[in-house]
N, C-alpha and C positions, 0 to 999 in steps of 0.2 A: 694303379686306382685308377679312376678316370670319373664324371661325373660331374654335371651343370645345377646351379641353384636358380630358382624365381623369387620374384618376394611381390606375392600381388597386392601388398597395396603403393607401392614403387612400380609396381613395376620393375625393379630392376633385376641389373642378372648380373649370371658368375658361373665359371666356370675353372676344374684345375685338369688338371694330366699329371698324377706322377706316382714310380717307380718306388719300391724298395728292398733293400733285400739282408736278410738273417735277421727278417728282427726289426729295424734299420731303418732310415729316410734315406736312400739313394742319388733320386734325380728327381728335381719337381717343376716344372715346365711351370712359368710367368708369361701368363696371358696378354698383362699389360709392356712389359720389351719385347713381349719375342722372344725370347729367351732360356735358358735352363738352365737351372740354380743345386747349387755340387755344398751337398750339406759338408757333407765325408772330403778329402782330398784323393783316396781310387779312387770315384766315382772325376778329378777334374777331365782327363786328357775327351770320357765317352764324354760331359759338355760341351770340349770345346765345336770337337767334332759336331755336336748336332745344332750347335751355332748358327753351323755354315749353311745350314736343310731351311732359307728363307722362306723358299715357299712353301715343304711341312710345316714349317711352326703358321706362315700363317693362315693353314686350312687350319692346323689344331686350333686354330683362339676364334675363322667364321663358325668353327662345327660346335663346340663346348657353349660360344656369349649363342649365335643360333637355331642352327639346325636343333642340338642337344634340349632349347624353351621352349624352338618349336613340339616335341616329338612331347617332352615334360607337361608342356602347356594340353593340349591330346591325350596324355591319356590320365592325366584329372578330371578333363569333361566326362569322359568314357567311367570311372567311378568317383563323378559327384554324386550321384542318389547315394555310395554306399559310404563315403568318403567323407563330405559333408554334412550329412544322415542326422538327425539326433531323439536317439532312443528317452524315451517317458522312463524315471524311473517306478519301478516298485519298491514301496516301503511302507518295514514292520519291523516293531518293540520284539523283544523275544529276551528272551528269561529262564537262567536254566534254573535257580531255581530260586523261593523270596529273597535270601541271605548275599544272594548272589550282583550284578552290576544290570543294570538293563541297558541293552545292544537296541540302538539304532541303525537298526540293520536296509542300504540301500542297492536293491539288483536292475537287471535286463534294459541299462543308462547306456546311449550311447553317447558319443564320446570319453573321453577317461577322465574327463578334463569338469570338476564335478567339484565342489564343498558341501560336507556335510559337519553341520555343528551346533549343537544343547546349549541352549541360551532360558537363561529364568529373569524371568520377570521383562523380558523383551531385551537383555542385555544378553552377549556370545558370553560363556565358560568357558576360562582356561581353564579353570583348580576341575575335580572330580570325576572329568573324562580321560577316558585315554583310545585315542585317534589310534586307526590302525591305518595299512597300504590298502589300495586301491589294487582290487587281483583281477585273473579274464577270468568271463566265464567258459563255457566249451561253443559258445553260438554267435561269439565275438559280439559281448556288450563286458558292463566291469558291474562288481559291484566292491562294497564297500564298506567298513563297517566302527563304532564308536559307540565305543563303555561310554554311560556314565554310573557311575559306583553313588547309591540312597544309601550310605553304609547310617550318618548321620542326621537320615534327611525324614522326619514324621511324613507317617505315609498325609495326611488332609495337610499339606507342603507342591506335592506331590505336579497340581494343575496350578505352579505354576513357569513348572521344562515345558519343554514344549525344543522335538528336534526340527529341525530344518535342517531343509536340504535340493541349493543351489547349485542347478544348471541352465548354459547355455540354450538361448531357446526356447525356455519355459515359464511359468510362476514359481515363484517359490511353495519350496512342497510343505508347510507344518507339520505336525505329528504334536497332539497334546500326553506330554505323560499321565495318562489313561489309564487305574489297570484292567479295564475290562478290555482292550485292542492290544494289552499282555501276550504273549503267543508265550507257551513255557513246553517242555523238551520234552511234550507228546503232541505236539503246536492246537491245542487250545486258551485258552481266553482267560483271565481266572475268575473274569465273572462264567468261562458253562465252567468249570471246577463247580465254582460256588453252585453253583443251578447240580453238577453232576453231583455234587456232596451231599444235595440237599435229598436230589432224589431213591441211591441211596438207603440217604435215613428214615427216609420214607416206606425204602418198601422192607425196612425191617420192623422199625413198627407197626404196619400193617402180617408181616411174618408172624413176627408175633403177639399179634394179635388172632392169626388166625389156630395156633399152637392155643392160643387160653383160651375161646374155644371150643379147641375139639377135646382138650384135658376137660374143659368142663362140662358138656356136654356125656362124659365119659363117665363119669367118677354120676353123676350127674343121674345117670342109667345101672351105675351100681348100687347106690344109694335107692331109688324105684325098685330094684326086685332084693337089698335087703328089704326093702321095708314090707314087699309081699310075701320074702316070708316071714319077715315077723304078725304080719294078721294073718297067714296061714295060721 
């Protein structure tokens, strides 16, 4: 295994060149001393022989501290638009049922170094919360969820809570714990559910009224016929 490293902050470089055998380290090249390190006695004869190849060892040092680093910088420059991009997360509040925790779900963000937490009255919560792991999406972005247990919290206190998402390069995203913003299993917010329930109730009332008019008219018709027969 071999490769090189470059620190873009202080511009330091390093390299490594090593061999393994049967899952264990066998030989490793020391770039500072230009010698080989044998962690097991079976590698000592090879180490002594390779130490004599000073020209080859000097070439390895130059390659892994200069040429390899130059290639690394070029590849980073080519992939900068992808590797160093920032994708803003989309944040949603989810809840399976009224008794389930409210989930703050952030998705579509890049890179994966994101911080998501709940806070109450401006203070970060360490209790009542269950943070999840950052998971990859199919498009190269990431997602993460943090649950908030509201079992002992009356709904009138929900306004004290908010979900905060922090990602380098963008402003913090704060989402208040508002019932109108919470999406249920069907993908609808609580407010939309209330509206749909109201519409359904109204439809039932209208249907009952129509049936009532129909029955009244029918009965009224029978009464008219009966009165006509009686008059006759």
